[in-house]
Backbone as JSON Lines, residues from 0, in Angstrom:
{"i":0,"aa":"X","n":[0.84,-1.22,0.0],"ca":[-0.05,-0.02,-0.11],"c":[0.82,1.28,-0.06]}
{"i":1,"aa":"X","n":[1.88,1.23,0.79],"ca":[2.74,2.47,0.85],"c":[3.51,2.68,-0.43]}
{"i":2,"aa":"X","n":[3.91,1.61,-1.12],"ca":[4.65,1.79,-2.43],"c":[3.69,2.49,-3.41]}
{"i":3,"aa":"X","n":[2.37,1.99,-3.48],"ca":[1.39,2.63,-4.29],"c":[1.19,4.11,-3.9]}
{"i":4,"aa":"X","n":[1.18,4.38,-2.66],"ca":[0.96,5.77,-2.24],"c":[2.23,6.64,-2.59]}
{"i":5,"aa":"X","n":[3.37,6.05,-2.42],"ca":[4.68,6.65,-2.88],"c":[4.63,7.04,-4.37]}
{"i":6,"aa":"X","n":[4.15,6.01,-5.14],"ca":[4.03,6.25,-6.45],"c":[3.14,7.49,-6.97]}
{"i":7,"aa":"X","n":[1.92,7.42,-6.28],"ca":[1.0,8.57,-6.49],"c":[1.65,9.94,-6.08]}
{"i":8,"aa":"X","n":[2.27,9.93,-4.93],"ca":[3.08,11.2,-4.49],"c":[4.0,11.56,-5.53]}
{"i":9,"aa":"X","n":[4.77,10.65,-5.93],"ca":[5.86,11.03,-7.02],"c":[5.31,11.62,-8.19]}
{"i":10,"aa":"X","n":[4.15,10.99,-8.65],"ca":[3.39,11.46,-9.87],"c":[2.93,12.86,-9.63]}
{"i":11,"aa":"X","n":[2.38,13.13,-8.48],"ca":[1.84,14.47,-8.2],"c":[2.92,15.51,-8.02]}
{"i":12,"aa":"X","n":[4.08,15.22,-7.48],"ca":[5.2,16.0,-7.44],"c":[5.71,16.35,-8.82]}
{"i":13,"aa":"X","n":[5.68,15.4,-9.7],"ca":[6.34,15.63,-11.03],"c":[5.34,16.56,-11.7]}
{"i":14,"aa":"X","n":[3.98,16.21,-11.59],"ca":[3.01,17.1,-12.19],"c":[2.9,18.54,-11.59]}
{"i":15,"aa":"X","n":[3.44,18.67,-10.5],"ca":[3.47,20.08,-9.85],"c":[4.58,20.94,-10.37]}
{"i":16,"aa":"X","n":[5.58,20.32,-11.14],"ca":[6.6,21.02,-11.68],"c":[7.85,20.81,-11.18]}
{"i":17,"aa":"X","n":[8.03,19.94,-10.15],"ca":[9.32,19.55,-9.61],"c":[10.02,18.56,-10.59]}
{"i":18,"aa":"X","n":[11.24,18.51,-10.64],"ca":[11.86,17.42,-11.54],"c":[12.47,16.48,-10.46]}
{"i":19,"aa":"X","n":[12.86,15.32,-10.96],"ca":[13.46,14.22,-10.24],"c":[14.61,14.55,-9.44]}
{"i":20,"aa":"X","n":[15.47,15.41,-9.98],"ca":[16.69,15.91,-9.23],"c":[16.28,16.69,-7.96]}
{"i":21,"aa":"X","n":[15.33,17.49,-8.04],"ca":[14.83,18.22,-6.9],"c":[14.2,17.34,-5.87]}
{"i":22,"aa":"X","n":[13.4,16.37,-6.32],"ca":[12.78,15.46,-5.47],"c":[13.92,14.5,-4.63]}
{"i":23,"aa":"X","n":[14.95,13.98,-5.4],"ca":[15.86,13.22,-4.85],"c":[16.8,14.0,-3.94]}
{"i":24,"aa":"X","n":[16.92,15.31,-4.13],"ca":[17.72,16.26,-3.35],"c":[16.93,16.35,-1.94]}
{"i":25,"aa":"X","n":[15.73,16.49,-1.99],"ca":[14.77,16.52,-0.79],"c":[15.02,15.14,0.1]}
{"i":26,"aa":"X","n":[14.89,14.03,-0.8],"ca":[15.17,12.7,-0.12],"c":[16.49,12.56,0.59]}
{"i":27,"aa":"X","n":[17.49,13.07,-0.05],"ca":[18.83,13.1,0.46],"c":[18.81,13.95,1.81]}
{"i":28,"aa":"X","n":[18.3,15.12,1.8],"ca":[18.14,15.96,2.9],"c":[17.54,15.26,4.11]}
{"i":29,"aa":"X","n":[16.27,14.76,3.77],"ca":[15.58,13.87,4.87],"c":[16.35,12.73,5.36]}
{"i":30,"aa":"X","n":[17.02,12.03,4.44],"ca":[17.94,10.88,4.84],"c":[19.03,11.41,5.84]}
{"i":31,"aa":"X","n":[19.68,12.53,5.61],"ca":[20.73,12.95,6.43],"c":[20.18,13.4,7.75]}
{"i":32,"aa":"X","n":[19.05,14.02,7.84],"ca":[18.44,14.38,9.07],"c":[18.12,12.99,9.92]}
{"i":33,"aa":"X","n":[17.54,11.99,9.23],"ca":[17.28,10.71,9.92],"c":[18.62,10.16,10.46]}
{"i":34,"aa":"X","n":[19.62,10.18,9.54],"ca":[21.02,9.67,9.91],"c":[21.51,10.31,11.28]}
{"i":35,"aa":"X","n":[21.36,11.69,11.35],"ca":[21.73,12.33,12.58],"c":[20.95,11.89,13.72]}
{"i":36,"aa":"X","n":[19.67,11.69,13.63],"ca":[18.79,11.22,14.59],"c":[19.12,9.89,15.15]}
{"i":37,"aa":"X","n":[19.42,8.97,14.18],"ca":[19.73,7.53,14.5],"c":[21.19,7.34,14.93]}
{"i":38,"aa":"X","n":[22.07,8.16,14.87],"ca":[23.48,8.08,15.11],"c":[23.72,7.46,16.53]}
{"i":39,"aa":"X","n":[23.01,7.7,17.52],"ca":[23.25,7.16,18.79],"c":[22.98,5.54,18.78]}
{"i":40,"aa":"X","n":[22.15,5.07,17.76],"ca":[21.83,3.72,17.77],"c":[22.63,2.97,16.73]}
{"i":41,"aa":"X","n":[23.63,3.46,16.21],"ca":[24.46,2.78,15.14],"c":[25.1,1.55,15.7]}
{"i":42,"aa":"X","n":[25.64,1.54,16.87],"ca":[26.29,0.3,17.41],"c":[25.36,-0.9,17.42]}
{"i":43,"aa":"X","n":[24.09,-0.54,17.98],"ca":[23.01,-1.57,18.04],"c":[22.56,-2.1,16.64]}
{"i":44,"aa":"X","n":[22.47,-1.23,15.8],"ca":[22.02,-1.48,14.41],"c":[23.14,-2.29,13.74]}
{"i":45,"aa":"X","n":[24.37,-1.87,13.91],"ca":[25.39,-2.66,13.19],"c":[25.56,-4.02,13.73]}
{"i":46,"aa":"X","n":[25.43,-4.19,15.03],"ca":[25.34,-5.55,15.64],"c":[24.13,-6.47,15.03]}
{"i":47,"aa":"X","n":[23.07,-5.77,14.78],"ca":[21.92,-6.59,14.22],"c":[22.13,-6.9,12.78]}
{"i":48,"aa":"X","n":[22.72,-6.1,12.02],"ca":[23.03,-6.16,10.56],"c":[24.14,-7.38,10.42]}
{"i":49,"aa":"X","n":[24.97,-7.46,11.41],"ca":[26.0,-8.53,11.36],"c":[25.3,-10.05,11.56]}
{"i":50,"aa":"X","n":[24.12,-9.95,12.2],"ca":[23.49,-11.35,12.41],"c":[22.53,-11.69,11.33]}
{"i":51,"aa":"X","n":[22.37,-10.79,10.37],"ca":[21.48,-10.96,9.31],"c":[22.17,-11.62,8.14]}
{"i":52,"aa":"X","n":[21.4,-12.33,7.28],"ca":[21.88,-12.75,5.96],"c":[21.44,-11.72,4.9]}
{"i":53,"aa":"X","n":[22.52,-11.0,4.37],"ca":[22.27,-9.87,3.5],"c":[21.53,-10.32,2.2]}
{"i":54,"aa":"X","n":[21.89,-11.54,1.64],"ca":[21.24,-12.07,0.58],"c":[19.77,-12.27,0.87]}
{"i":55,"aa":"X","n":[19.42,-12.75,2.01],"ca":[18.02,-13.0,2.33],"c":[17.32,-11.67,2.45]}
{"i":56,"aa":"X","n":[17.99,-10.65,3.1],"ca":[17.34,-9.38,3.16],"c":[17.1,-8.8,1.77]}
{"i":57,"aa":"X","n":[18.04,-8.87,0.8],"ca":[17.82,-8.37,-0.45],"c":[16.68,-9.15,-1.2]}
{"i":58,"aa":"X","n":[16.71,-10.38,-1.01],"ca":[15.5,-11.24,-1.57],"c":[14.15,-10.62,-1.02]}
{"i":59,"aa":"X","n":[14.11,-10.38,0.11],"ca":[12.81,-9.86,0.77],"c":[12.5,-8.36,0.35]}
{"i":60,"aa":"X","n":[13.6,-7.56,0.06],"ca":[13.41,-6.26,-0.23],"c":[13.74,-5.81,-1.58]}
{"i":61,"aa":"X","n":[13.68,-6.84,-2.5],"ca":[14.04,-6.61,-3.97],"c":[13.18,-5.48,-4.58]}
{"i":62,"aa":"X","n":[11.95,-5.35,-4.35],"ca":[11.2,-4.39,-5.04],"c":[11.52,-3.05,-4.51]}
{"i":63,"aa":"X","n":[11.89,-2.86,-3.31],"ca":[12.24,-1.52,-2.83],"c":[13.74,-1.03,-3.36]}
{"i":64,"aa":"X","n":[14.51,-2.05,-3.43],"ca":[15.92,-1.75,-3.86],"c":[15.78,-1.49,-5.27]}
{"i":65,"aa":"X","n":[14.99,-2.25,-6.03],"ca":[14.72,-1.88,-7.57],"c":[14.16,-0.41,-7.68]}
{"i":66,"aa":"X","n":[13.14,-0.09,-6.97],"ca":[12.56,1.16,-6.94],"c":[13.66,2.24,-6.77]}
{"i":67,"aa":"X","n":[14.42,2.21,-5.73],"ca":[15.44,3.15,-5.54],"c":[16.52,3.23,-6.63]}
{"i":68,"aa":"X","n":[16.81,2.02,-7.12],"ca":[17.9,2.09,-8.19],"c":[17.31,2.65,-9.39]}
{"i":69,"aa":"X","n":[15.98,2.55,-9.7],"ca":[15.31,3.2,-10.86],"c":[15.32,4.56,-10.69]}
{"i":70,"aa":"X","n":[14.89,5.2,-9.51],"ca":[14.94,6.53,-9.21],"c":[16.33,7.1,-9.34]}
{"i":71,"aa":"X","n":[17.29,6.4,-8.81],"ca":[18.74,7.07,-8.87],"c":[19.22,7.1,-10.25]}
{"i":72,"aa":"X","n":[18.9,6.16,-11.14],"ca":[19.3,6.01,-12.56],"c":[18.48,7.15,-13.33]}
{"i":73,"aa":"X","n":[17.08,7.36,-13.01],"ca":[16.36,8.58,-13.54],"c":[17.08,9.88,-13.14]}
{"i":74,"aa":"X","n":[17.46,9.99,-11.91],"ca":[18.04,11.27,-11.48],"c":[19.34,11.52,-12.16]}
{"i":75,"aa":"X","n":[20.16,10.38,-12.3],"ca":[21.51,10.57,-13.0],"c":[21.34,10.85,-14.41]}
{"i":76,"aa":"X","n":[20.36,10.3,-15.01],"ca":[20.06,10.65,-16.52],"c":[19.65,12.09,-16.64]}
{"i":77,"aa":"X","n":[18.75,12.61,-15.63],"ca":[18.39,14.07,-15.74],"c":[19.54,14.88,-15.53]}
{"i":78,"aa":"X","n":[20.44,14.55,-14.71],"ca":[21.62,15.41,-14.46],"c":[22.62,15.43,-15.57]}
{"i":79,"aa":"X","n":[22.77,14.28,-16.25],"ca":[23.81,14.18,-17.27],"c":[23.3,14.52,-18.66]}
{"i":80,"aa":"X","n":[22.12,14.35,-18.98],"ca":[21.48,14.59,-20.34],"c":[20.54,15.76,-20.34]}
């Protein structure tokens, strides 16, 4: 459901006149704010990640990884061409 909502929001942002580079810049800004907020928890998160099978995580999260990869490629294309 959230992925569908994200697609709708992306569509509406594009229709409002923003381009993908601007949208990805805001995503990066929000990511950096979240990173600062989560910094105290990095040791616990790192310990948890070490116990996980990365291959299995990617299998479970392939759709989201593919969506981010497509958005990054779209943004790179918009910047370079």
